[in-house]
N, CA and C atoms as an extended XYZ file, in Angstrom:
279
Properties=species:S:1:pos:R:3:atomname:S:1:resname:S:1:resid:I:1 pbc="F F F"
N         9.186       31.899       -8.938 N   MET     1
C        10.275       30.908       -9.178 CA  MET     1
C        10.815       30.888      -10.404 C   MET     1
N        11.303       31.576      -11.220 N   THR     2
C        11.928       30.639      -12.256 CA  THR     2
C        12.309       29.324      -12.301 C   THR     2
N        11.380       28.523      -13.084 N   ALA     3
C        11.290       27.594      -13.226 CA  ALA     3
C        12.228       27.200      -14.891 C   ALA     3
N        13.136       26.196      -14.880 N   LYS     4
C        13.581       25.404      -16.484 CA  LYS     4
C        13.059       23.855      -16.216 C   LYS     4
N        12.348       23.564      -16.825 N   VAL     5
C        12.128       21.962      -17.000 CA  VAL     5
C        13.087       21.866      -18.518 C   VAL     5
N        13.736       20.642      -18.165 N   THR     6
C        14.404       20.041      -19.380 CA  THR     6
C        13.970       18.477      -19.637 C   THR     6
N        14.183       18.092      -20.756 N   ASP     7
C        13.585       16.887      -20.931 CA  ASP     7
C        15.003       16.060      -20.899 C   ASP     7
N        15.522       15.646      -20.042 N   ASP     8
C        16.112       13.902      -20.315 CA  ASP     8
C        16.199       12.856      -20.747 C   ASP     8
N        16.571       12.934      -22.214 N   PRO     9
C        15.646       11.619      -23.010 CA  PRO     9
C        16.597       10.285      -22.878 C   PRO     9
N        18.372       10.508      -22.250 N   ALA    10
C        18.674        9.021      -21.836 CA  ALA    10
C        18.125        8.597      -20.355 C   ALA    10
N        17.391        9.436      -19.716 N   ARG    11
C        16.928        8.890      -18.291 CA  ARG    11
C        15.091        8.763      -18.304 C   ARG    11
N        14.657        9.154      -19.797 N   GLN    12
C        12.865        9.402      -20.249 CA  GLN    12
C        12.529        9.599      -18.895 C   GLN    12
N        13.200       11.175      -18.709 N   ARG    13
C        12.043       12.190      -18.082 CA  ARG    13
C        12.481       13.254      -17.926 C   ARG    13
N        11.618       14.277      -17.450 N   TYR    14
C        11.736       15.706      -17.785 CA  TYR    14
C        11.899       15.895      -16.374 C   TYR    14
N        13.212       17.006      -15.938 N   GLU    15
C        13.209       17.517      -14.923 CA  GLU    15
C        12.941       19.019      -13.962 C   GLU    15
N        12.968       19.384      -13.122 N   LEU    16
C        13.122       20.523      -12.462 CA  LEU    16
C        13.696       20.216      -11.291 C   LEU    16
N        14.986       21.138      -11.578 N   LYS    17
C        16.276       21.425      -10.537 CA  LYS    17
C        15.720       22.775       -9.893 C   LYS    17
N        15.841       22.534       -8.565 N   ALA    18
C        15.079       23.531       -7.297 CA  ALA    18
C        16.217       23.469       -6.423 C   ALA    18
N        16.309       24.709       -5.493 N   GLU    19
C        17.299       24.268       -4.268 CA  GLU    19
C        16.582       23.356       -3.291 C   GLU    19
N        17.554       22.249       -3.385 N   GLY    20
C        16.743       21.535       -2.517 CA  GLY    20
C        17.090       19.987       -3.208 C   GLY    20
N        16.623       19.643       -4.331 N   GLY    21
C        17.109       18.711       -5.602 CA  GLY    21
C        16.344       18.680       -6.324 C   GLY    21
N        15.929       17.644       -7.064 N   ILE    22
C        15.736       17.681       -8.829 CA  ILE    22
C        13.973       16.704       -8.263 C   ILE    22
N        13.242       17.539       -9.377 N   ALA    23
C        12.281       16.926       -9.329 CA  ALA    23
C        11.775       16.427      -11.159 C   ALA    23
N        11.292       15.068      -10.739 N   SER    24
C        11.320       14.257      -12.055 CA  SER    24
C         9.634       13.608      -12.294 C   SER    24
N         9.652       13.617      -13.558 N   ALA    25
C         8.840       13.177      -14.336 CA  ALA    25
C         9.122       12.008      -15.100 C   ALA    25
N         8.621       10.895      -14.707 N   TYR    26
C         9.264        9.885      -16.118 CA  TYR    26
C         8.439        9.212      -17.265 C   TYR    26
N         9.249        9.096      -18.246 N   TYR    27
C         8.039        8.674      -19.094 CA  TYR    27
C         8.786        7.601      -19.846 C   TYR    27
N         7.840        7.215      -20.574 N   GLU    28
C         8.679        5.929      -21.627 CA  GLU    28
C         7.784        6.173      -23.852 C   GLU    28
N         8.788        6.278      -23.891 N   ARG    29
C         7.802        6.947      -25.266 CA  ARG    29
C         7.396        5.622      -26.473 C   ARG    29
N         6.156        5.888      -26.891 N   ARG    30
C         5.710        5.158      -27.456 CA  ARG    30
C         5.025        5.733      -28.129 C   ARG    30
N         5.975        5.464      -29.365 N   GLY    31
C         5.213        5.938      -31.027 CA  GLY    31
C         5.162        7.572      -31.055 C   GLY    31
N         4.279        8.324      -31.218 N   GLU    32
C         4.054        9.369      -31.051 CA  GLU    32
C         3.534       10.064      -30.159 C   GLU    32
N         3.588        9.090      -28.678 N   ALA    33
C         2.994        9.592      -27.091 CA  ALA    33
C         4.302        9.228      -26.408 C   ALA    33
N         4.085       10.049      -25.528 N   LEU    34
C         5.063        9.970      -24.057 CA  LEU    34
C         3.800        9.245      -22.876 C   LEU    34
N         3.976        8.460      -22.845 N   VAL    35
C         3.397        7.533      -21.494 CA  VAL    35
C         4.105        8.180      -20.229 C   VAL    35
N         3.034        8.846      -19.286 N   PHE    36
C         3.969        9.440      -17.821 CA  PHE    36
C         3.343        8.235      -16.873 C   PHE    36
N         4.733        7.590      -16.246 N   THR    37
C         4.441        6.772      -15.330 CA  THR    37
C         4.515        6.767      -13.931 C   THR    37
N         5.549        8.231      -13.469 N   HIS    38
C         5.484        8.335      -12.272 CA  HIS    38
C         6.324        9.608      -12.376 C   HIS    38
N         5.981       10.497      -11.115 N   THR    39
C         6.584       11.642      -10.623 CA  THR    39
C         7.243       11.994       -9.103 C   THR    39
N         8.356       12.467       -9.046 N   ILE    40
C         8.797       11.862       -7.984 CA  ILE    40
C         9.487       13.718       -7.560 C   ILE    40
N         8.788       14.183       -6.317 N   VAL    41
C         9.297       15.499       -5.559 CA  VAL    41
C         9.584       15.152       -4.849 C   VAL    41
N        11.753       15.548       -4.316 N   PRO    42
C        11.890       14.937       -2.987 CA  PRO    42
C        11.272       15.653       -2.099 C   PRO    42
N        11.176       14.919       -0.770 N   GLU    43
C        10.443       15.550        0.361 CA  GLU    43
C        10.812       17.337        0.576 C   GLU    43
N        11.301       17.233        1.000 N   ARG    44
C        12.068       18.606        0.874 CA  ARG    44
C        11.812       19.950        0.350 C   ARG    44
N        11.101       19.480       -1.001 N   LEU    45
C        10.537       20.517       -1.878 CA  LEU    45
C         8.572       20.471       -2.200 C   LEU    45
N         8.215       19.166       -1.642 N   GLN    46
C         7.010       19.105       -1.584 CA  GLN    46
C         6.121       20.333       -0.961 C   GLN    46
N         5.052       20.604       -1.191 N   GLY    47
C         4.021       20.884       -0.850 CA  GLY    47
C         4.739       22.648       -1.752 C   GLY    47
N         5.228       22.994       -2.242 N   GLN    48
C         5.497       24.519       -2.827 CA  GLN    48
C         5.130       24.493       -4.156 C   GLN    48
N         4.606       23.595       -4.927 N   GLY    49
C         4.087       23.853       -6.405 CA  GLY    49
C         5.157       23.163       -7.468 C   GLY    49
N         6.120       22.513       -6.769 N   ILE    50
C         6.703       21.744       -7.921 CA  ILE    50
C         6.683       21.159       -8.701 C   ILE    50
N         5.660       20.124       -8.220 N   ALA    51
C         5.582       19.065       -9.150 CA  ALA    51
C         4.116       19.877      -10.243 C   ALA    51
N         3.497       20.480       -9.644 N   SER    52
C         2.719       21.152      -10.846 CA  SER    52
C         3.927       22.255      -11.565 C   SER    52
N         4.740       22.424      -11.694 N   THR    53
C         5.586       23.673      -12.583 CA  THR    53
C         6.177       22.659      -13.511 C   THR    53
N         6.736       21.115      -12.675 N   LEU    54
C         7.158       20.371      -13.763 CA  LEU    54
C         6.444       19.691      -14.545 C   LEU    54
N         5.356       19.452      -14.250 N   ILE    55
C         4.195       18.927      -15.541 CA  ILE    55
C         3.799       20.030      -16.666 C   ILE    55
N         3.311       21.277      -16.067 N   ARG    56
C         2.941       22.804      -16.798 CA  ARG    56
C         4.394       22.574      -17.988 C   ARG    56
N         5.806       22.514      -17.040 N   GLY    57
C         6.675       22.232      -18.231 CA  GLY    57
C         6.879       21.098      -19.281 C   GLY    57
N         6.274       20.276      -18.641 N   ALA    58
C         6.484       18.996      -19.488 CA  ALA    58
C         5.734       19.074      -20.461 C   ALA    58
N         4.167       18.984      -19.990 N   LEU    59
C         3.206       19.219      -21.256 CA  LEU    59
C         3.478       20.470      -22.347 C   LEU    59
N         4.016       21.521      -21.856 N   ALA    60
C         4.490       22.473      -23.181 CA  ALA    60
C         5.338       22.320      -23.705 C   ALA    60
N         6.661       21.299      -23.265 N   ASP    61
C         7.164       20.958      -24.343 CA  ASP    61
C         6.342       19.436      -25.047 C   ASP    61
N         5.685       18.634      -24.952 N   VAL    62
C         4.906       17.868      -25.592 CA  VAL    62
C         4.154       18.504      -26.818 C   VAL    62
N         3.564       19.394      -26.361 N   ARG    63
C         2.370       20.199      -27.032 CA  ARG    63
C         3.525       20.765      -28.187 C   ARG    63
N         4.779       21.329      -27.918 N   ARG    64
C         5.644       21.882      -28.773 CA  ARG    64
C         6.113       20.606      -29.823 C   ARG    64
N         6.393       19.498      -29.235 N   ARG    65
C         7.151       18.743      -30.009 CA  ARG    65
C         5.909       17.854      -30.960 C   ARG    65
N         4.867       18.161      -30.975 N   GLY    66
C         3.594       17.371      -31.200 CA  GLY    66
C         2.745       16.306      -31.024 C   GLY    66
N         3.453       16.077      -30.146 N   LEU    67
C         3.102       14.077      -29.118 CA  LEU    67
C         2.003       14.063      -28.292 C   LEU    67
N         1.482       13.131      -28.161 N   LYS    68
C         0.790       13.021      -27.224 CA  LYS    68
C         0.834       12.618      -25.825 C   LYS    68
N         0.116       12.112      -24.943 N   VAL    69
C         0.181       11.894      -23.437 CA  VAL    69
C        -0.743       11.005      -22.835 C   VAL    69
N        -0.272        9.728      -22.832 N   VAL    70
C        -0.567        9.158      -21.832 CA  VAL    70
C        -0.143        9.395      -20.329 C   VAL    70
N        -1.896        9.305      -19.279 N   ALA    71
C        -1.024        9.905      -18.322 CA  ALA    71
C        -1.522        8.696      -16.977 C   ALA    71
N        -0.336        7.408      -17.396 N   GLN    72
C        -0.601        6.970      -16.322 CA  GLN    72
C        -0.426        7.365      -14.818 C   GLN    72
N         0.687        8.106      -14.678 N   CYS    73
C         0.584        8.639      -13.573 CA  CYS    73
C        -0.277        9.717      -12.691 C   CYS    73
N        -0.917        9.321      -11.428 N   SER    74
C        -1.814       10.146      -11.168 CA  SER    74
C        -1.873       11.470      -10.748 C   SER    74
N        -0.791       11.615      -10.513 N   PHE    75
C        -0.402       13.492      -10.819 CA  PHE    75
C        -0.193       13.786      -11.744 C   PHE    75
N        -0.028       13.485      -13.059 N   VAL    76
C        -0.339       13.868      -14.536 CA  VAL    76
C        -1.722       13.857      -14.608 C   VAL    76
N        -2.503       13.011      -14.445 N   ALA    77
C        -3.942       12.149      -14.218 CA  ALA    77
C        -4.500       13.355      -14.132 C   ALA    77
N        -3.966       13.833      -12.808 N   GLY    78
C        -4.855       14.840      -11.622 CA  GLY    78
C        -4.731       16.492      -12.445 C   GLY    78
N        -3.395       16.665      -12.954 N   TYR    79
C        -3.148       17.921      -13.494 CA  TYR    79
C        -4.023       18.120      -14.524 C   TYR    79
N        -3.718       17.395      -15.008 N   ILE    80
C        -4.762       17.474      -16.694 CA  ILE    80
C        -6.119       17.769      -16.332 C   ILE    80
N        -6.856       17.156      -14.964 N   GLU    81
C        -8.261       17.142      -14.611 CA  GLU    81
C        -8.408       18.299      -14.403 C   GLU    81
N        -7.245       19.102      -13.697 N   ARG    82
C        -7.687       20.348      -13.669 CA  ARG    82
C        -7.441       21.520      -14.217 C   ARG    82
N        -7.011       20.918      -15.313 N   HIS    83
C        -6.266       22.109      -16.571 CA  HIS    83
C        -7.038       21.469      -17.916 C   HIS    83
N        -8.188       21.957      -17.660 N   PRO    84
C        -9.015       21.406      -19.131 CA  PRO    84
C        -8.333       21.508      -20.423 C   PRO    84
N        -7.825       22.695      -20.423 N   GLU    85
C        -7.129       23.530      -21.584 CA  GLU    85
C        -5.784       22.729      -22.143 C   GLU    85
N        -5.295       21.489      -21.347 N   GLU    86
C        -4.217       20.364      -21.483 CA  GLU    86
C        -5.076       19.183      -21.694 C   GLU    86
N        -6.171       19.201      -22.255 N   ARG    87
C        -6.740       17.908      -22.175 CA  ARG    87
C        -6.782       17.302      -23.844 C   ARG    87
N        -6.360       18.454      -24.317 N   ASN    88
C        -6.497       17.636      -26.146 CA  ASN    88
C        -5.059       16.773      -26.526 C   ASN    88
N        -4.180       17.499      -25.383 N   LEU    89
C        -3.116       16.486      -25.446 CA  LEU    89
C        -2.943       15.426      -25.136 C   LEU    89
N        -4.227       14.642      -24.787 N   LEU    90
C        -4.264       13.130      -24.187 CA  LEU    90
C        -4.817       12.054      -25.310 C   LEU    90
N        -3.795       10.882      -25.444 N   ALA    91
C        -3.770       10.112      -26.547 CA  ALA    91
C        -5.251        9.613      -26.751 C   ALA    91
N        -5.187        9.235      -27.954 N   GLU    92
C        -6.752        8.551      -28.040 CA  GLU    92
C        -6.768        7.299      -27.271 C   GLU    92
N        -7.519        6.523      -26.711 N   SER    93
C        -7.704        5.096      -26.377 CA  SER    93
C        -7.426        4.189      -28.023 C   SER    93
């Protein structure tokens, strides 16, 4: 699957468009961190790795922009837990 994750700052979300809908990872900007609040994947797209692809792309953009992450969203927190190479993106408490 060739996927392009895009940031929509007006809606405060990262998006991944796929046949069947748009998956979204919502965030709030707090200083130099993005607080990921929730991730939504349309039911017809679930179970295809869409959420993981979305979060991988979102975190790559966060890294590129020199920002940090607060993972309030359980999916984002679980993704970072499963991918230790992303843990350095977590904001200090």
